[in-house]
C-alpha positions, -999 to +999 in steps of 0.1 A: +223-082-091+253-062-078+251-045-044+249-010-059+221-020-082+202-036-053+206-004-031+193+017-060+165-007-070+129+005-067+121-027-047+144-018-018+134+019-019+097+010-019+103-013+011+121+015+030+093+040+022+068+015+037+089+008+067+095+045+075+059+054+070+049+034+101+035+064+120+014+074+091+002+037+087-007+035+124-026+068+123-045+061+091-049+023+092-046+016+129-082+023+136-093+001+107-073-030+117-081-023+153-118-023+147-116-053+124-096-073+150-119-063+178-151-072+158-140-108+153-158-135+173-145-140+209-134-175+201-111-162+174-098-132+195-090-155+224-070-179+203-037-163+194-030-185+164-064-179+149-062-142+156-028-140+139-041-159+108-070-134+104-048-103+108-023-118+083-052-125+059-064-088+062-029-076+055-021-100+027-053-089+009-042-053+013-007-061-001-022-081-029-042-049-040-010-029-038+006-055-062-024-052-086-020-014-085+017-019-093+008-042-122-016-016-136+008+013-132+035-008-149+012-015-179+002+022-181+039+032-179+048+010-208+018+022-229+022+059-222+060+060-227+060+041-259+053+070-283+079+093-267+108+069-265+119+050-235+148+072-224+131+106-224+098+092-209+117+073-182+136+105-172+104+125-170+088+098-148+118+098-125+115+136-120+078+134-113+084+105-089+112+124-071+089+154-066+061+132-052+084+114-028+099+148-017+063+161-012+054+130+009+085+135+031+076+172+037+040+161+044+051+136+071+074+163+086+044+186+088+058+211+063+036+204+033-001+198+044-014+204+009+001+170-001-030+155+015-049+166-016-032+139-036-051+113-015-083+127-029-074+115-064-085+080-056-117+090-037-140+083-067-127+048-072-129+042-034-165+052-033-172+026-060-156-004-043-161+005-006-197-010-005-182-044-014-162-042+017-193-035+038-209-067+024-181-088+039-188-076+074-190-093+099-158-112+088-161-148+098-136-166+076-100-162+064-113-158+028-136-130+039-106-114+057-085-116+026-112-102+004-119-074+028-081-067+029-082-064-009-109-037-007-090-020+021-059-018-001-076+007-023-084+033+004-070+067-008-035+071+007-008+096-003+020+072+007+006+044-015+005+069-044+041+078-036+051+042-038+032+039-071+050+069-085+083+051-077+070+019-092+062+037-124+099+046-129+110+009-128+105+006-165+093-030-161+059-044-153+073-072-130+095-047-112+066-023-106+045-051-092+074-063-069+080-028-058+045-025-045+048-059-028+080-046-011+061-014+000+034-035+015+059-057+034+074-025+047+041-014+062+033-048+076+051-046+110+032-014+120-002-024+108+002-060+119+014-049+153-015-025+158-039-053+150-024-076+175-022-050+203-058-040+198-069-074+209-055-068+243 
């Protein structure tokens, strides 16, 4: 892949979106990871290596759900665009994606508060799976932490939907999945850092 292709690839753009949404991640998910970290047993919290492993498990579960969402959006994109032709459909998705990303930028800057309504689109699905997360509490194993992270990954979030809109323009199921993986990695430093700090 040439440098220009890499710079314009949805994978890099998704990573940058995740990285620069750190303040939003801390505000929205900071209390979640903080509560999860603090609710672990004292013998885990007092052992830095164990604590790090649990926080990583939470976050890898969350990122895995992002990848699943990217896979689903890639499948939907390939099905929905098939009847209209790849070129026209792809151009339409790019325009929609650009509008959503612009709206997210204005929202973060405080100029477009109505963008928050986009987060409500996933509320119904969240209400369906949220009880499964409650059944995993208190988290006592790395497997439970990963599974809880998977549930957490589906919490309604406008920036996740923004990354999904970008992933939908990739024109490839693998690329859309990897784009969401990259987005998750971009959010990792902020959420991971908050989880570690909360233990102190």
